[in-house]
PyMOL CGO cylinders between C-alpha atoms (Angstrom):
from pymol import cmd
from pymol.cgo import CYLINDER

trace = [
    CYLINDER, 6.70, -29.24, 22.87, 7.61, -28.83, 19.20, 0.3, 1, 1, 1, 1, 1, 1,
    CYLINDER, 7.61, -28.83, 19.20, 8.07, -25.06, 19.12, 0.3, 1, 1, 1, 1, 1, 1,
    CYLINDER, 8.07, -25.06, 19.12, 8.08, -22.48, 17.61, 0.3, 1, 1, 1, 1, 1, 1,
    CYLINDER, 8.08, -22.48, 17.61, 5.01, -22.77, 15.42, 0.3, 1, 1, 1, 1, 1, 1,
    CYLINDER, 5.01, -22.77, 15.42, 3.36, -20.31, 13.08, 0.3, 1, 1, 1, 1, 1, 1,
    CYLINDER, 3.36, -20.31, 13.08, 0.50, -18.45, 14.71, 0.3, 1, 1, 1, 1, 1, 1,
    CYLINDER, 0.50, -18.45, 14.71, -1.99, -18.19, 11.86, 0.3, 1, 1, 1, 1, 1, 1,
    CYLINDER, -1.99, -18.19, 11.86, -5.52, -16.92, 11.54, 0.3, 1, 1, 1, 1, 1, 1,
    CYLINDER, -5.52, -16.92, 11.54, -7.80, -19.36, 9.77, 0.3, 1, 1, 1, 1, 1, 1,
    CYLINDER, -7.80, -19.36, 9.77, -10.80, -17.78, 8.09, 0.3, 1, 1, 1, 1, 1, 1,
    CYLINDER, -10.80, -17.78, 8.09, -13.88, -19.84, 7.30, 0.3, 1, 1, 1, 1, 1, 1,
    CYLINDER, -13.88, -19.84, 7.30, -17.59, -19.59, 6.58, 0.3, 1, 1, 1, 1, 1, 1,
    CYLINDER, -17.59, -19.59, 6.58, -19.09, -17.13, 4.13, 0.3, 1, 1, 1, 1, 1, 1,
    CYLINDER, -19.09, -17.13, 4.13, -21.26, -14.04, 4.12, 0.3, 1, 1, 1, 1, 1, 1,
    CYLINDER, -21.26, -14.04, 4.12, -22.66, -13.16, 7.55, 0.3, 1, 1, 1, 1, 1, 1,
    CYLINDER, -22.66, -13.16, 7.55, -21.28, -16.44, 8.96, 0.3, 1, 1, 1, 1, 1, 1,
    CYLINDER, -21.28, -16.44, 8.96, -17.68, -15.68, 7.97, 0.3, 1, 1, 1, 1, 1, 1,
    CYLINDER, -17.68, -15.68, 7.97, -15.30, -15.75, 10.89, 0.3, 1, 1, 1, 1, 1, 1,
    CYLINDER, -15.30, -15.75, 10.89, -11.71, -16.59, 11.80, 0.3, 1, 1, 1, 1, 1, 1,
    CYLINDER, -11.71, -16.59, 11.80, -9.78, -18.09, 14.67, 0.3, 1, 1, 1, 1, 1, 1,
    CYLINDER, -9.78, -18.09, 14.67, -6.20, -18.63, 15.78, 0.3, 1, 1, 1, 1, 1, 1,
    CYLINDER, -6.20, -18.63, 15.78, -4.40, -21.89, 15.00, 0.3, 1, 1, 1, 1, 1, 1,
    CYLINDER, -4.40, -21.89, 15.00, -0.84, -22.87, 15.86, 0.3, 1, 1, 1, 1, 1, 1,
    CYLINDER, -0.84, -22.87, 15.86, -1.13, -26.51, 14.84, 0.3, 1, 1, 1, 1, 1, 1,
    CYLINDER, -1.13, -26.51, 14.84, -0.70, -26.14, 11.10, 0.3, 1, 1, 1, 1, 1, 1,
    CYLINDER, -0.70, -26.14, 11.10, 1.83, -26.99, 8.45, 0.3, 1, 1, 1, 1, 1, 1,
    CYLINDER, 1.83, -26.99, 8.45, 2.77, -28.23, 5.01, 0.3, 1, 1, 1, 1, 1, 1,
    CYLINDER, 2.77, -28.23, 5.01, 2.32, -31.94, 4.33, 0.3, 1, 1, 1, 1, 1, 1,
    CYLINDER, 2.32, -31.94, 4.33, 2.89, -32.33, 0.59, 0.3, 1, 1, 1, 1, 1, 1,
    CYLINDER, 2.89, -32.33, 0.59, 4.41, -30.44, -2.35, 0.3, 1, 1, 1, 1, 1, 1,
    CYLINDER, 4.41, -30.44, -2.35, 2.70, -32.07, -5.31, 0.3, 1, 1, 1, 1, 1, 1,
    CYLINDER, 2.70, -32.07, -5.31, -0.17, -31.66, -4.96, 0.3, 1, 1, 1, 1, 1, 1,
    CYLINDER, -0.17, -31.66, -4.96, 0.35, -28.76, -2.58, 0.3, 1, 1, 1, 1, 1, 1,
    CYLINDER, 0.35, -28.76, -2.58, -1.32, -29.76, 0.69, 0.3, 1, 1, 1, 1, 1, 1,
    CYLINDER, -1.32, -29.76, 0.69, -1.42, -28.52, 4.25, 0.3, 1, 1, 1, 1, 1, 1,
    CYLINDER, -1.42, -28.52, 4.25, -3.29, -29.18, 7.46, 0.3, 1, 1, 1, 1, 1, 1,
    CYLINDER, -3.29, -29.18, 7.46, -4.84, -27.52, 10.47, 0.3, 1, 1, 1, 1, 1, 1,
    CYLINDER, -4.84, -27.52, 10.47, -5.82, -29.27, 13.69, 0.3, 1, 1, 1, 1, 1, 1,
    CYLINDER, -5.82, -29.27, 13.69, -8.97, -27.99, 15.39, 0.3, 1, 1, 1, 1, 1, 1,
    CYLINDER, -8.97, -27.99, 15.39, -10.95, -28.94, 18.49, 0.3, 1, 1, 1, 1, 1, 1,
    CYLINDER, -10.95, -28.94, 18.49, -14.48, -30.07, 17.47, 0.3, 1, 1, 1, 1, 1, 1,
    CYLINDER, -14.48, -30.07, 17.47, -16.06, -27.78, 20.08, 0.3, 1, 1, 1, 1, 1, 1,
    CYLINDER, -16.06, -27.78, 20.08, -14.67, -24.65, 18.41, 0.3, 1, 1, 1, 1, 1, 1,
    CYLINDER, -14.67, -24.65, 18.41, -17.30, -22.48, 16.68, 0.3, 1, 1, 1, 1, 1, 1,
    CYLINDER, -17.30, -22.48, 16.68, -15.27, -22.41, 13.47, 0.3, 1, 1, 1, 1, 1, 1,
    CYLINDER, -15.27, -22.41, 13.47, -14.98, -26.21, 13.34, 0.3, 1, 1, 1, 1, 1, 1,
    CYLINDER, -14.98, -26.21, 13.34, -18.61, -26.49, 12.18, 0.3, 1, 1, 1, 1, 1, 1,
    CYLINDER, -18.61, -26.49, 12.18, -18.10, -23.71, 9.62, 0.3, 1, 1, 1, 1, 1, 1,
    CYLINDER, -18.10, -23.71, 9.62, -15.16, -25.55, 8.08, 0.3, 1, 1, 1, 1, 1, 1,
    CYLINDER, -15.16, -25.55, 8.08, -16.87, -28.93, 8.16, 0.3, 1, 1, 1, 1, 1, 1,
    CYLINDER, -16.87, -28.93, 8.16, -20.03, -27.53, 6.52, 0.3, 1, 1, 1, 1, 1, 1,
    CYLINDER, -20.03, -27.53, 6.52, -18.24, -25.91, 3.55, 0.3, 1, 1, 1, 1, 1, 1,
    CYLINDER, -18.24, -25.91, 3.55, -15.09, -28.10, 3.53, 0.3, 1, 1, 1, 1, 1, 1,
    CYLINDER, -15.09, -28.10, 3.53, -12.84, -25.09, 2.93, 0.3, 1, 1, 1, 1, 1, 1,
    CYLINDER, -12.84, -25.09, 2.93, -10.78, -22.54, 4.84, 0.3, 1, 1, 1, 1, 1, 1,
    CYLINDER, -10.78, -22.54, 4.84, -8.05, -19.96, 4.31, 0.3, 1, 1, 1, 1, 1, 1,
    CYLINDER, -8.05, -19.96, 4.31, -4.80, -19.90, 6.28, 0.3, 1, 1, 1, 1, 1, 1,
    CYLINDER, -4.80, -19.90, 6.28, -3.67, -16.30, 6.84, 0.3, 1, 1, 1, 1, 1, 1,
    CYLINDER, -3.67, -16.30, 6.84, -0.09, -15.73, 8.03, 0.3, 1, 1, 1, 1, 1, 1,
    CYLINDER, -0.09, -15.73, 8.03, 0.23, -13.20, 10.83, 0.3, 1, 1, 1, 1, 1, 1,
    CYLINDER, 0.23, -13.20, 10.83, 2.65, -10.38, 11.59, 0.3, 1, 1, 1, 1, 1, 1,
    CYLINDER, 2.65, -10.38, 11.59, 3.82, -8.53, 14.66, 0.3, 1, 1, 1, 1, 1, 1,
    CYLINDER, 3.82, -8.53, 14.66, 1.25, -5.83, 13.80, 0.3, 1, 1, 1, 1, 1, 1,
    CYLINDER, 1.25, -5.83, 13.80, -1.48, -8.47, 14.02, 0.3, 1, 1, 1, 1, 1, 1,
    CYLINDER, -1.48, -8.47, 14.02, -0.33, -9.92, 17.37, 0.3, 1, 1, 1, 1, 1, 1,
    CYLINDER, -0.33, -9.92, 17.37, -3.12, -8.52, 19.54, 0.3, 1, 1, 1, 1, 1, 1,
    CYLINDER, -3.12, -8.52, 19.54, -5.83, -9.53, 17.05, 0.3, 1, 1, 1, 1, 1, 1,
    CYLINDER, -5.83, -9.53, 17.05, -4.28, -12.99, 16.70, 0.3, 1, 1, 1, 1, 1, 1,
    CYLINDER, -4.28, -12.99, 16.70, -4.30, -13.58, 20.44, 0.3, 1, 1, 1, 1, 1, 1,
    CYLINDER, -4.30, -13.58, 20.44, -7.82, -12.15, 20.84, 0.3, 1, 1, 1, 1, 1, 1,
    CYLINDER, -7.82, -12.15, 20.84, -9.19, -14.38, 18.08, 0.3, 1, 1, 1, 1, 1, 1,
    CYLINDER, -9.19, -14.38, 18.08, -7.80, -17.41, 19.89, 0.3, 1, 1, 1, 1, 1, 1,
    CYLINDER, -7.80, -17.41, 19.89, -9.47, -16.72, 23.22, 0.3, 1, 1, 1, 1, 1, 1,
    CYLINDER, -9.47, -16.72, 23.22, -12.86, -15.41, 22.08, 0.3, 1, 1, 1, 1, 1, 1,
    CYLINDER, -12.86, -15.41, 22.08, -15.50, -17.41, 20.25, 0.3, 1, 1, 1, 1, 1, 1,
    CYLINDER, -15.50, -17.41, 20.25, -17.02, -16.40, 16.94, 0.3, 1, 1, 1, 1, 1, 1,
    CYLINDER, -17.02, -16.40, 16.94, -20.31, -17.69, 18.36, 0.3, 1, 1, 1, 1, 1, 1,
    CYLINDER, -20.31, -17.69, 18.36, -20.33, -14.73, 20.79, 0.3, 1, 1, 1, 1, 1, 1,
    CYLINDER, -20.33, -14.73, 20.79, -18.42, -12.03, 18.91, 0.3, 1, 1, 1, 1, 1, 1,
    CYLINDER, -18.42, -12.03, 18.91, -18.07, -10.59, 15.44, 0.3, 1, 1, 1, 1, 1, 1,
    CYLINDER, -18.07, -10.59, 15.44, -14.31, -10.99, 15.23, 0.3, 1, 1, 1, 1, 1, 1,
    CYLINDER, -14.31, -10.99, 15.23, -14.01, -8.69, 12.21, 0.3, 1, 1, 1, 1, 1, 1,
    CYLINDER, -14.01, -8.69, 12.21, -15.52, -5.80, 14.16, 0.3, 1, 1, 1, 1, 1, 1,
    CYLINDER, -15.52, -5.80, 14.16, -13.76, -6.59, 17.43, 0.3, 1, 1, 1, 1, 1, 1,
    CYLINDER, -13.76, -6.59, 17.43, -10.25, -6.87, 15.96, 0.3, 1, 1, 1, 1, 1, 1,
    CYLINDER, -10.25, -6.87, 15.96, -10.51, -4.34, 13.13, 0.3, 1, 1, 1, 1, 1, 1,
    CYLINDER, -10.51, -4.34, 13.13, -9.21, -6.89, 10.63, 0.3, 1, 1, 1, 1, 1, 1,
    CYLINDER, -9.21, -6.89, 10.63, -10.66, -6.70, 7.12, 0.3, 1, 1, 1, 1, 1, 1,
    CYLINDER, -10.66, -6.70, 7.12, -12.25, -9.56, 5.16, 0.3, 1, 1, 1, 1, 1, 1,
    CYLINDER, -12.25, -9.56, 5.16, -11.32, -9.86, 1.48, 0.3, 1, 1, 1, 1, 1, 1,
    CYLINDER, -11.32, -9.86, 1.48, -13.53, -11.97, -0.80, 0.3, 1, 1, 1, 1, 1, 1,
    CYLINDER, -13.53, -11.97, -0.80, -12.16, -15.42, -1.54, 0.3, 1, 1, 1, 1, 1, 1,
    CYLINDER, -12.16, -15.42, -1.54, -10.89, -16.13, -5.05, 0.3, 1, 1, 1, 1, 1, 1,
    CYLINDER, -10.89, -16.13, -5.05, -11.13, -19.94, -5.25, 0.3, 1, 1, 1, 1, 1, 1,
    CYLINDER, -11.13, -19.94, -5.25, -13.13, -20.46, -2.03, 0.3, 1, 1, 1, 1, 1, 1,
    CYLINDER, -13.13, -20.46, -2.03, -16.22, -18.83, -0.55, 0.3, 1, 1, 1, 1, 1, 1,
    CYLINDER, -16.22, -18.83, -0.55, -14.57, -17.89, 2.73, 0.3, 1, 1, 1, 1, 1, 1,
    CYLINDER, -14.57, -17.89, 2.73, -12.72, -14.58, 2.95, 0.3, 1, 1, 1, 1, 1, 1,
    CYLINDER, -12.72, -14.58, 2.95, -9.03, -14.00, 3.45, 0.3, 1, 1, 1, 1, 1, 1,
    CYLINDER, -9.03, -14.00, 3.45, -7.70, -11.36, 5.84, 0.3, 1, 1, 1, 1, 1, 1,
    CYLINDER, -7.70, -11.36, 5.84, -6.50, -8.22, 4.04, 0.3, 1, 1, 1, 1, 1, 1,
    CYLINDER, -6.50, -8.22, 4.04, -3.82, -7.45, 6.63, 0.3, 1, 1, 1, 1, 1, 1,
    CYLINDER, -3.82, -7.45, 6.63, -2.17, -10.85, 6.19, 0.3, 1, 1, 1, 1, 1, 1,
    CYLINDER, -2.17, -10.85, 6.19, 0.98, -10.84, 4.03, 0.3, 1, 1, 1, 1, 1, 1,
    CYLINDER, 0.98, -10.84, 4.03, 0.11, -14.28, 2.64, 0.3, 1, 1, 1, 1, 1, 1,
    CYLINDER, 0.11, -14.28, 2.64, -3.19, -16.16, 2.52, 0.3, 1, 1, 1, 1, 1, 1,
    CYLINDER, -3.19, -16.16, 2.52, -3.59, -19.77, 1.42, 0.3, 1, 1, 1, 1, 1, 1,
    CYLINDER, -3.59, -19.77, 1.42, -7.01, -20.86, 0.15, 0.3, 1, 1, 1, 1, 1, 1,
    CYLINDER, -7.01, -20.86, 0.15, -7.67, -24.53, 0.89, 0.3, 1, 1, 1, 1, 1, 1,
    CYLINDER, -7.67, -24.53, 0.89, -10.24, -27.25, 0.18, 0.3, 1, 1, 1, 1, 1, 1,
    CYLINDER, -10.24, -27.25, 0.18, -10.58, -30.03, 2.74, 0.3, 1, 1, 1, 1, 1, 1,
    CYLINDER, -10.58, -30.03, 2.74, -9.85, -33.50, 1.36, 0.3, 1, 1, 1, 1, 1, 1,
    CYLINDER, -9.85, -33.50, 1.36, -10.01, -35.48, 4.57, 0.3, 1, 1, 1, 1, 1, 1,
    CYLINDER, -10.01, -35.48, 4.57, -10.83, -35.06, 8.26, 0.3, 1, 1, 1, 1, 1, 1,
    CYLINDER, -10.83, -35.06, 8.26, -8.82, -37.31, 10.58, 0.3, 1, 1, 1, 1, 1, 1,
    CYLINDER, -8.82, -37.31, 10.58, -10.26, -37.74, 14.07, 0.3, 1, 1, 1, 1, 1, 1,
    CYLINDER, -10.26, -37.74, 14.07, -7.31, -37.88, 16.45, 0.3, 1, 1, 1, 1, 1, 1,
    CYLINDER, -7.31, -37.88, 16.45, -8.61, -37.26, 19.99, 0.3, 1, 1, 1, 1, 1, 1,
    CYLINDER, -8.61, -37.26, 19.99, -8.73, -33.72, 21.37, 0.3, 1, 1, 1, 1, 1, 1,
    CYLINDER, -8.73, -33.72, 21.37, -8.32, -32.32, 17.84, 0.3, 1, 1, 1, 1, 1, 1,
    CYLINDER, -8.32, -32.32, 17.84, -9.37, -33.29, 14.35, 0.3, 1, 1, 1, 1, 1, 1,
    CYLINDER, -9.37, -33.29, 14.35, -6.91, -32.76, 11.53, 0.3, 1, 1, 1, 1, 1, 1,
    CYLINDER, -6.91, -32.76, 11.53, -8.28, -31.12, 8.40, 0.3, 1, 1, 1, 1, 1, 1,
    CYLINDER, -8.28, -31.12, 8.40, -6.05, -32.24, 5.53, 0.3, 1, 1, 1, 1, 1, 1,
    CYLINDER, -6.05, -32.24, 5.53, -6.50, -29.84, 2.64, 0.3, 1, 1, 1, 1, 1, 1,
    CYLINDER, -6.50, -29.84, 2.64, -5.35, -29.17, -0.88, 0.3, 1, 1, 1, 1, 1, 1,
    CYLINDER, -5.35, -29.17, -0.88, -4.01, -25.70, -1.59, 0.3, 1, 1, 1, 1, 1, 1,
    CYLINDER, -4.01, -25.70, -1.59, -6.18, -24.07, -4.26, 0.3, 1, 1, 1, 1, 1, 1,
    CYLINDER, -6.18, -24.07, -4.26, -4.69, -20.58, -4.35, 0.3, 1, 1, 1, 1, 1, 1,
    CYLINDER, -4.69, -20.58, -4.35, -2.09, -18.36, -2.69, 0.3, 1, 1, 1, 1, 1, 1,
    CYLINDER, -2.09, -18.36, -2.69, -2.68, -14.62, -2.24, 0.3, 1, 1, 1, 1, 1, 1,
    CYLINDER, -2.68, -14.62, -2.24, 0.37, -12.44, -1.53, 0.3, 1, 1, 1, 1, 1, 1,
    CYLINDER, 0.37, -12.44, -1.53, 0.60, -8.76, -0.64, 0.3, 1, 1, 1, 1, 1, 1,
    CYLINDER, 0.60, -8.76, -0.64, 2.07, -6.94, -3.62, 0.3, 1, 1, 1, 1, 1, 1,
    CYLINDER, 2.07, -6.94, -3.62, 4.13, -4.71, -1.32, 0.3, 1, 1, 1, 1, 1, 1,
    CYLINDER, 4.13, -4.71, -1.32, 6.27, -7.76, -0.49, 0.3, 1, 1, 1, 1, 1, 1,
    CYLINDER, 6.27, -7.76, -0.49, 7.16, -8.50, -4.11, 0.3, 1, 1, 1, 1, 1, 1,
    CYLINDER, 7.16, -8.50, -4.11, 10.56, -7.08, -5.05, 0.3, 1, 1, 1, 1, 1, 1,
    CYLINDER, 10.56, -7.08, -5.05, 10.05, -4.78, -8.05, 0.3, 1, 1, 1, 1, 1, 1,
    CYLINDER, 10.05, -4.78, -8.05, 13.47, -5.57, -9.53, 0.3, 1, 1, 1, 1, 1, 1,
    CYLINDER, 13.47, -5.57, -9.53, 13.66, -9.35, -9.12, 0.3, 1, 1, 1, 1, 1, 1,
    CYLINDER, 13.66, -9.35, -9.12, 10.00, -10.32, -8.79, 0.3, 1, 1, 1, 1, 1, 1,
    CYLINDER, 10.00, -10.32, -8.79, 10.96, -12.35, -5.71, 0.3, 1, 1, 1, 1, 1, 1,
    CYLINDER, 10.96, -12.35, -5.71, 8.47, -12.64, -2.89, 0.3, 1, 1, 1, 1, 1, 1,
    CYLINDER, 8.47, -12.64, -2.89, 10.08, -11.13, 0.24, 0.3, 1, 1, 1, 1, 1, 1,
    CYLINDER, 10.08, -11.13, 0.24, 8.17, -12.80, 3.07, 0.3, 1, 1, 1, 1, 1, 1,
    CYLINDER, 8.17, -12.80, 3.07, 11.23, -12.08, 5.24, 0.3, 1, 1, 1, 1, 1, 1,
    CYLINDER, 11.23, -12.08, 5.24, 10.18, -8.39, 5.15, 0.3, 1, 1, 1, 1, 1, 1,
    CYLINDER, 10.18, -8.39, 5.15, 6.67, -9.10, 6.51, 0.3, 1, 1, 1, 1, 1, 1,
    CYLINDER, 6.67, -9.10, 6.51, 7.47, -9.15, 10.25, 0.3, 1, 1, 1, 1, 1, 1,
    CYLINDER, 7.47, -9.15, 10.25, 6.04, -12.66, 10.60, 0.3, 1, 1, 1, 1, 1, 1,
    CYLINDER, 6.04, -12.66, 10.60, 5.02, -13.92, 14.01, 0.3, 1, 1, 1, 1, 1, 1,
    CYLINDER, 5.02, -13.92, 14.01, 5.49, -17.31, 15.66, 0.3, 1, 1, 1, 1, 1, 1,
    CYLINDER, 5.49, -17.31, 15.66, 4.08, -18.91, 18.79, 0.3, 1, 1, 1, 1, 1, 1,
    CYLINDER, 4.08, -18.91, 18.79, 6.35, -20.64, 21.31, 0.3, 1, 1, 1, 1, 1, 1,
    CYLINDER, 6.35, -20.64, 21.31, 5.19, -22.19, 24.57, 0.3, 1, 1, 1, 1, 1, 1,
    CYLINDER, 5.19, -22.19, 24.57, 2.63, -19.54, 25.47, 0.3, 1, 1, 1, 1, 1, 1,
    CYLINDER, 2.63, -19.54, 25.47, 4.32, -16.53, 23.86, 0.3, 1, 1, 1, 1, 1, 1,
    CYLINDER, 4.32, -16.53, 23.86, 4.20, -14.70, 20.54, 0.3, 1, 1, 1, 1, 1, 1,
    CYLINDER, 4.20, -14.70, 20.54, 7.48, -13.70, 18.90, 0.3, 1, 1, 1, 1, 1, 1,
    CYLINDER, 7.48, -13.70, 18.90, 8.39, -11.70, 15.84, 0.3, 1, 1, 1, 1, 1, 1,
    CYLINDER, 8.39, -11.70, 15.84, 10.79, -13.63, 13.62, 0.3, 1, 1, 1, 1, 1, 1,
    CYLINDER, 10.79, -13.63, 13.62, 14.21, -12.04, 13.52, 0.3, 1, 1, 1, 1, 1, 1,
    CYLINDER, 14.21, -12.04, 13.52, 17.74, -12.58, 12.28, 0.3, 1, 1, 1, 1, 1, 1,
    CYLINDER, 17.74, -12.58, 12.28, 18.30, -14.70, 9.19, 0.3, 1, 1, 1, 1, 1, 1,
    CYLINDER, 18.30, -14.70, 9.19, 20.93, -17.34, 9.87, 0.3, 1, 1, 1, 1, 1, 1,
    CYLINDER, 20.93, -17.34, 9.87, 21.39, -18.74, 6.38, 0.3, 1, 1, 1, 1, 1, 1,
    CYLINDER, 21.39, -18.74, 6.38, 19.54, -20.02, 3.33, 0.3, 1, 1, 1, 1, 1, 1,
    CYLINDER, 19.54, -20.02, 3.33, 18.63, -23.55, 2.35, 0.3, 1, 1, 1, 1, 1, 1,
    CYLINDER, 18.63, -23.55, 2.35, 21.82, -25.46, 1.61, 0.3, 1, 1, 1, 1, 1, 1,
    CYLINDER, 21.82, -25.46, 1.61, 24.19, -22.76, 2.87, 0.3, 1, 1, 1, 1, 1, 1,
    CYLINDER, 24.19, -22.76, 2.87, 25.95, -25.18, 5.24, 0.3, 1, 1, 1, 1, 1, 1,
    CYLINDER, 25.95, -25.18, 5.24, 27.20, -27.34, 2.36, 0.3, 1, 1, 1, 1, 1, 1,
    CYLINDER, 27.20, -27.34, 2.36, 27.52, -24.75, -0.38, 0.3, 1, 1, 1, 1, 1, 1,
    CYLINDER, 27.52, -24.75, -0.38, 30.95, -24.53, -1.98, 0.3, 1, 1, 1, 1, 1, 1,
    CYLINDER, 30.95, -24.53, -1.98, 32.57, -21.15, -1.75, 0.3, 1, 1, 1, 1, 1, 1,
    CYLINDER, 32.57, -21.15, -1.75, 33.31, -19.24, -4.95, 0.3, 1, 1, 1, 1, 1, 1,
    CYLINDER, 33.31, -19.24, -4.95, 37.02, -18.70, -5.41, 0.3, 1, 1, 1, 1, 1, 1,
]
cmd.load_cgo(trace, "trace")
């Protein structure tokens, strides 16, 4: 019941075996080196693809990708070509063999360092090798990455939600006012 969570699409495999699936159990676990995780049920089609190559790409999702994100979580890549069915576009990996998803505002290429068997899910602990960002979200004047303009989506207790109003920035609650 720790919600909301990011609803991401994890791409894996390569060539004709490349696929993707929906994951909500994901997150950052270390800054230096940059590391993250995904938790996956061993019976998922994509589990074997990740375990075979020991790499995957986490693709953030947007409100425009909501239907494809849900569909990819309830249909198996063993039975469907998810690229064709959802209309999402594979982009060749830069530091990994698996593709990223072109429609994603941010894709994180990862190499698995450890698989932790936990019960219903196995946790793939991975090192971040590369981050791919949509150029349209980079502010031309400041060079800042504006992920807040991407229309990111989150998952909360069975529902998908577009992220909304910004409440503050890191440290704003203790920041001294300028007089």
